[in-house]
C-alpha positions in Angstrom: 5.0 40.6 -31.1 7.0 37.5 -30.6 9.6 39.4 -28.5 6.9 40.2 -25.9 7.2 43.9 -26.6 3.5 44.0 -27.4 0.5 41.7 -27.0 -3.2 41.1 -26.6 -5.3 38.5 -24.9 -9.0 38.0 -24.5 -11.4 35.6 -23.1 -15.2 35.2 -22.7 -17.5 33.3 -20.6 -20.7 32.2 -22.4 -23.1 31.3 -19.5 -25.7 30.2 -21.9 -23.6 27.3 -22.8 -23.8 26.0 -19.2 -27.5 25.7 -19.3 -29.5 25.1 -16.1 -31.0 28.6 -15.6 -27.7 30.4 -16.8 -29.3 31.3 -20.3 -30.2 34.8 -19.1 -26.8 35.8 -17.8 -24.8 38.1 -19.9 -21.4 37.0 -21.2 -18.4 38.1 -19.2 -15.4 39.3 -21.2 -11.8 40.0 -20.2 -9.3 41.9 -22.4 -5.5 42.6 -21.7 -3.2 44.6 -24.0 0.4 45.9 -23.5 3.2 47.6 -25.2 6.8 48.0 -24.0 9.4 50.1 -25.8 11.7 53.1 -25.1 8.7 55.1 -23.9 8.1 52.7 -21.1 5.3 50.1 -20.4 1.6 50.5 -21.1 -0.9 48.0 -20.0 -4.7 48.1 -20.3 -6.9 45.5 -18.7 -10.8 45.5 -19.0 -13.4 43.4 -17.4 -17.0 43.4 -18.8 -19.5 41.7 -16.6 -22.3 42.2 -18.9 -25.1 44.4 -17.7 -23.7 44.5 -14.2 -20.4 46.1 -14.2 -17.5 47.2 -16.5 -13.9 47.7 -14.8 -11.0 49.2 -16.6 -7.4 49.5 -15.5 -4.7 51.5 -17.2 -1.1 51.7 -16.2 1.8 53.6 -17.8 5.4 53.5 -16.7 8.1 55.7 -18.1 11.5 56.6 -16.6 10.6 55.3 -13.1 7.3 57.2 -13.0 4.0 55.6 -13.3 0.4 56.4 -13.8 -2.6 54.2 -12.8 -6.3 54.8 -13.5 -9.3 52.7 -12.3 -12.5 53.3 -14.1 -15.8 51.6 -13.0 -18.8 51.8 -15.3 -17.1 54.5 -17.4 -16.5 56.8 -14.3 -13.0 57.4 -13.2 -12.9 56.1 -9.7 -9.2 56.2 -8.5 -6.0 57.4 -10.0 -2.4 57.4 -8.8 0.8 59.1 -10.0 4.1 58.3 -8.6 7.5 59.7 -9.6 11.0 58.2 -9.9 12.0 60.2 -6.7 9.4 58.3 -4.6 6.9 61.3 -4.4 3.3 60.8 -5.7 -0.4 61.1 -5.2 -3.4 59.1 -4.8 -6.8 60.5 -6.0 -10.3 59.3 -5.0 -12.8 60.4 -7.6 -15.8 59.1 -5.7 -16.1 62.0 -3.3 -18.0 65.2 -4.0 -14.7 67.1 -4.0 -11.6 65.1 -5.1 -9.9 63.5 -2.2 -6.1 63.8 -3.0 -3.4 62.2 -0.7 0.3 63.1 -1.4 3.3 61.3 -0.3 
């Protein structure tokens, strides 16, 4: 929207266009979208590095609290939640049993 309350942006790198041995590299793509309204701010950002790695970030903010998630190759890797009063938690999803740190 023209008022900045929502938007989308994308880019792609076509390595084939560079030539000189780059023809076999997969395209890299980045996408960013956001909305902002009375419910708060929501932002999503993804990086697709072809067949090597996909990274996804999601952040939500509402009434001073926020949630963050980091996903690597479709696996939730890290997440965080913090509250308007300053308390929160960080979770490491890469360990065999969840590693949760509170503050």
